[in-house]
C-alpha positions in Angstrom: 150.3 42.3 58.8 148.5 43.9 61.8 149.3 47.6 62.5 150.3 47.3 66.2 149.0 49.0 68.8 150.7 52.3 69.6 150.0 53.3 73.2 150.7 56.9 74.8 153.4 55.5 76.3 155.5 54.9 73.6 155.0 57.7 72.3 155.8 60.0 75.3 158.8 57.5 75.4 159.5 58.5 71.6 159.1 62.4 73.0 161.2 61.5 75.5 164.2 61.1 73.2 163.5 63.5 70.6 163.3 66.5 73.3 164.6 65.6 76.5 167.8 62.6 77.8 166.8 59.5 76.0 169.1 58.3 74.1 168.3 56.3 70.5 169.6 53.2 72.3 167.4 54.1 75.2 165.0 54.6 73.5 164.9 51.2 71.4 165.2 49.8 75.1 162.4 51.2 76.2 160.2 51.3 72.8 161.1 47.2 72.9 159.6 46.5 76.5 156.6 48.9 76.0 156.2 46.5 72.5 156.8 43.4 73.9 159.5 42.2 71.7 162.4 44.3 69.5 160.7 43.0 66.3 157.9 45.0 67.2 159.7 48.4 68.3 161.5 47.8 64.7 158.0 47.8 63.4 156.4 51.2 65.4 159.6 53.2 66.1 159.2 54.9 61.8 155.9 55.2 62.2 156.4 57.3 65.8 159.2 59.3 63.9 158.3 61.7 60.8 159.2 59.9 57.3 161.1 61.8 54.6 159.6 60.1 51.8 156.3 61.1 52.3 154.8 62.7 49.5 154.1 66.6 49.8 150.9 67.9 49.8 152.4 71.2 47.3 155.0 69.2 45.2 158.6 71.1 44.5 157.8 71.8 41.3 154.0 73.1 41.5 153.5 75.5 39.0 150.8 77.4 41.4 154.3 79.1 43.4 157.7 80.3 42.6 160.4 78.4 45.3 164.1 79.1 45.1 167.2 78.6 47.9 168.4 82.2 49.1 171.0 84.0 51.2 170.7 86.9 53.5 172.1 88.6 56.3 171.7 86.7 59.8 172.7 88.6 63.2 176.2 87.1 62.7 177.3 85.8 59.3 175.1 84.2 56.8 171.2 82.2 56.7 170.3 80.3 54.4 166.4 79.7 53.5 163.8 78.5 51.3 161.6 81.2 49.7 158.6 81.1 47.9 155.7 83.1 46.6 152.1 82.3 44.4 153.1 82.5 40.5 150.4 84.7 40.2 150.6 86.8 43.0 149.6 90.6 41.8 150.7 93.2 44.1 152.6 93.2 48.0 151.7 91.1 50.0 152.3 89.6 53.5 154.8 87.4 55.1 155.6 84.7 56.8 158.4 83.2 58.5 157.9 79.3 58.4 160.1 77.8 61.7 161.0 74.4 61.2 160.9 71.3 64.1 164.3 69.7 65.5 165.3 67.9 62.4 165.9 71.4 60.4 165.0 73.0 57.3 163.5 69.4 55.5 161.6 68.4 53.2 158.2 68.2 55.1 159.0 72.3 55.8 159.5 73.5 52.7 156.2 71.8 51.4 155.0 73.9 54.4 155.9 76.7 53.5 155.1 76.1 50.1 150.9 75.6 51.3 151.8 79.1 53.0 152.4 80.8 49.6 149.3 79.1 48.2 146.9 80.4 50.5 148.6 84.3 48.9 151.8 84.8 51.5 155.2 85.3 51.1 156.7 82.3 52.9 160.4 82.0 53.9 161.6 79.0 55.9 164.8 80.0 57.5 167.7 77.4 58.2 168.2 78.1 61.4 171.4 75.7 62.0 172.8 78.3 59.4 175.4 78.8 62.0 176.7 75.4 61.7 176.4 74.7 57.9 173.1 74.5 58.0 170.7 70.9 58.0 172.5 67.6 57.6 170.5 64.8 55.6 170.8 62.8 59.0 168.0 63.8 60.5 169.4 62.8 64.2 172.5 64.1 63.4 170.5 67.2 62.8 168.2 67.3 66.1 172.0 66.9 68.2 173.0 69.8 66.3 170.4 71.7 67.8 171.5 71.8 71.3 174.4 73.8 70.2 172.1 76.7 69.2 172.6 79.8 71.6 169.5 80.7 72.4 170.5 85.0 71.9 171.9 84.6 68.5 169.0 82.7 67.0 166.9 85.6 68.1 168.9 87.8 66.6 168.4 85.8 63.2 165.0 85.9 63.6 164.9 89.0 64.2 167.4 89.5 60.9 164.5 87.0 59.1 162.2 89.4 59.7 164.1 92.5 58.6 164.9 90.8 55.0 161.4 90.1 54.6 160.7 93.7 55.5 162.5 94.6 52.7 161.6 92.2 49.9 159.6 94.1 46.8 156.9 91.6 47.2 155.9 92.7 50.3 154.1 94.7 52.1 155.8 95.2 55.2 153.7 93.1 57.7 155.9 89.9 59.2 153.9 86.9 60.7 155.8 84.0 62.5 154.3 80.2 62.6 156.8 77.1 63.7 156.5 73.9 64.7 157.7 71.9 68.2 160.9 73.7 68.5 159.5 76.6 65.4 157.1 76.9 68.2 159.2 77.7 71.1 161.2 79.8 68.5 158.5 81.8 67.5 157.3 83.0 71.4 161.1 83.9 71.3 160.7 85.8 68.5 157.9 88.0 69.7 159.8 88.9 72.4 162.8 89.5 70.9 161.0 92.0 68.2 158.6 94.6 68.0 158.3 94.3 64.4 156.8 90.7 64.3 153.2 91.6 63.8 151.6 88.4 64.1 152.8 85.3 65.8 151.3 81.0 65.6 153.4 78.7 67.7 152.3 75.4 67.2 152.8 73.2 70.4 156.2 75.2 71.4 157.4 76.2 74.7 156.2 79.4 75.8 157.9 82.2 76.4 159.5 83.2 80.0 156.2 84.9 81.6 159.4 87.9 83.1 159.3 89.1 79.1 155.6 88.7 78.1 156.2 92.5 78.7 157.8 92.9 75.8 155.8 91.0 73.1 154.4 93.5 71.4 152.7 90.6 68.6 148.8 89.2 68.8 149.8 85.6 69.2 147.4 82.4 68.0 148.7 79.2 70.3 148.1 75.5 69.1 148.6 73.4 72.2 147.9 69.3 71.6 146.0 67.0 74.3 148.2 64.8 74.7 151.5 67.0 75.2 152.0 67.0 79.1 155.2 68.0 78.7 154.5 71.8 76.9 151.6 72.2 78.3 152.5 72.0 81.5 154.0 75.8 81.0 149.7 77.1 79.8 148.8 78.4 82.6 151.5 80.5 83.6 151.6 82.1 79.9 148.3 82.3 80.1 148.0 84.3 83.6 151.0 86.9 81.9 149.1 87.4 78.3 146.2 88.1 80.3 148.0 90.3 83.4 150.5 92.5 80.4 146.5 92.6 78.3 148.3 90.7 75.4 146.3 89.8 72.2 146.4 86.1 71.9 144.0 83.1 71.3 145.0 79.6 72.8 143.3 76.5 70.9 143.7 73.1 73.0 143.1 69.9 70.6 141.9 67.4 72.3 142.9 64.0 71.8 146.0 65.0 70.1 149.4 64.3 70.1 152.5 66.8 70.3 153.4 66.8 66.0 149.6 66.7 64.7 150.3 68.9 62.4 153.2 66.7 61.0 152.0 64.7 58.1 154.8 62.9 57.7 154.4 60.8 60.8 151.7 57.9 60.7 151.2 57.7 64.7 151.4 61.4 65.7 149.6 63.0 62.9 146.1 64.1 63.4 144.5 65.3 60.2 141.2 66.7 61.8 143.0 68.6 64.5 145.6 69.9 61.8 142.7 71.4 58.9 141.5 73.4 62.0 144.7 74.7 63.4 145.5 75.6 59.9 142.3 76.9 58.8 142.6 78.9 61.8 146.4 80.2 61.6 145.6 81.8 58.1 142.8 83.3 58.7 144.7 85.0 61.7 147.1 85.9 59.7 145.2 86.8 56.5 143.5 89.4 59.4 146.8 90.7 60.8 149.0 90.6 57.2 146.7 91.9 55.2 
């Protein structure tokens, strides 16, 4: 079968569905019109979405890492997370919080945490849906649960996560955070909420309120997709506020890349060239700031 052509309008419709107001039925109706038929839309929809069956880059049982599910004190109540350390670690390491997209703590984000551990960090992927019982197996249900989260309580759970990592025996006390999509926005929010965050890397995430920029102490590395009109609308105001307040930050825009370009489980939106370059930059940034 010939690979169907995926247009920018289809990708935009998926973004509207996953982040804005379009429901599943409305998305499929819109996609059917764009694709020319319901049958074509049924083929294209899984290519736009993340594929949970996609093989991990670093396998769960990779002997190079030690991984475990953990619980720790959140801002209110208990937080769940996935903690990974290099198996051959000697001495104390910088720690990195790996913050999920608006699908919760799934197999892909656990994989990203293992990748970060292999770069020489203590990596913790928190489940920010913990206050609602944790990430469900149904990703559609998970997406709906994000609308129930309280922003202030989420920030408090992020602050508690920093405190947990600072106190680990394996940690050198320096904590950074990397987040994707919803997680990218959460990194910006965490930079505002906590002066203890040393470094933040936000992938195509919503910017912090410009009025809150003076509260930011962390160095920031901000990755954006060239084809991401919704998120990119806030770049210039954020850049201006960061510059005027003398903050340490770097912005990279990856021409031609789509929102979620780092997610290798999404066939239509993953961009290996952009993902590899952004990852290389992110790891170098963390090694500089958390070493």
